[in-house]
C-alpha positions in Angstrom: 7.2 -77.7 209.5 5.1 -76.1 206.7 6.4 -74.4 203.7 4.9 -71.2 205.0 7.0 -71.5 208.2 10.1 -72.5 206.2 9.7 -69.3 204.2 9.2 -67.3 207.4 12.5 -68.6 208.7 14.2 -67.4 205.6 12.7 -64.0 205.8 13.9 -63.7 209.5 17.3 -64.9 208.6 17.9 -62.4 205.8 18.5 -59.6 208.2 21.1 -61.5 210.2 24.6 -62.7 209.4 23.6 -65.8 207.4 26.8 -67.7 208.3 25.7 -67.5 212.0 22.2 -68.7 211.3 22.3 -72.4 210.3 18.5 -72.8 210.3 18.4 -70.1 207.6 20.8 -72.0 205.4 19.0 -75.3 205.9 15.6 -73.8 205.2 16.8 -71.9 202.1 18.3 -75.1 200.7 15.1 -77.1 201.5 12.7 -74.7 199.7 15.0 -74.3 196.8 15.2 -78.1 196.2 12.1 -79.2 194.3 12.0 -82.7 195.8 12.4 -81.4 199.3 9.8 -78.6 198.7 7.3 -81.2 197.4 7.9 -83.3 200.5 7.2 -80.4 202.8 4.2 -79.2 200.9 2.6 -82.6 201.8 3.6 -82.5 205.5 1.5 -81.0 208.2 1.8 -80.5 211.9 -1.2 -80.8 214.2 -1.4 -78.2 217.0 -3.2 -78.8 220.3 -4.0 -75.7 222.3 -1.6 -73.8 220.1 1.2 -76.2 220.8 3.0 -78.4 218.3 4.6 -80.4 221.1 2.3 -82.2 223.5 2.1 -85.2 225.8 2.4 -88.7 224.3 -1.2 -89.6 225.4 -2.6 -86.7 223.3 -0.5 -87.7 220.3 -1.6 -91.4 220.7 -5.3 -90.3 220.8 -4.9 -88.2 217.7 -3.2 -91.0 215.9 -6.1 -93.4 216.7 -8.7 -90.7 215.6 -6.8 -90.2 212.3 -6.4 -93.9 211.4 -9.7 -94.1 209.5 -8.7 -91.0 207.5 -5.4 -92.6 206.7 -7.0 -95.9 205.7 -9.4 -94.0 203.3 -6.4 -92.7 201.4 -7.1 -89.0 202.1 -3.8 -88.9 204.0 -0.9 -91.2 203.1 0.9 -91.5 206.4 0.8 -90.6 210.1 4.1 -90.0 211.8 4.8 -89.1 215.4 8.1 -87.7 216.6 9.5 -87.9 220.1 10.8 -84.4 220.8 12.9 -85.4 223.8 16.6 -85.0 222.6 17.6 -87.9 224.9 15.5 -90.2 222.8 16.7 -88.9 219.4 20.1 -89.1 217.6 21.7 -85.6 217.6 23.0 -84.1 214.4 26.8 -84.2 213.8 28.8 -81.2 215.1 29.2 -80.0 211.5 25.4 -79.4 211.2 25.1 -77.6 214.5 27.5 -74.7 213.5 
């Protein structure tokens, strides 16, 4: 998620009851923490046909195409994330308020 999107989440959350909007609280804490903000300023999401979630084959092909750029040092790391909740640990109940 880009810093621009993080700030957008905060703007949308301001008009709602913040205690019932956990993403707002997380986002606000993230952009107010200099170390976290620095991390997210360096993170980017690739969209394919206006989608940030796409088939694994597409993600694998993008990774192969980006490897030369990563090796050159222009980008420091390529990460892929499996968006299927069944394949990912879920946050503790406390975080899902």
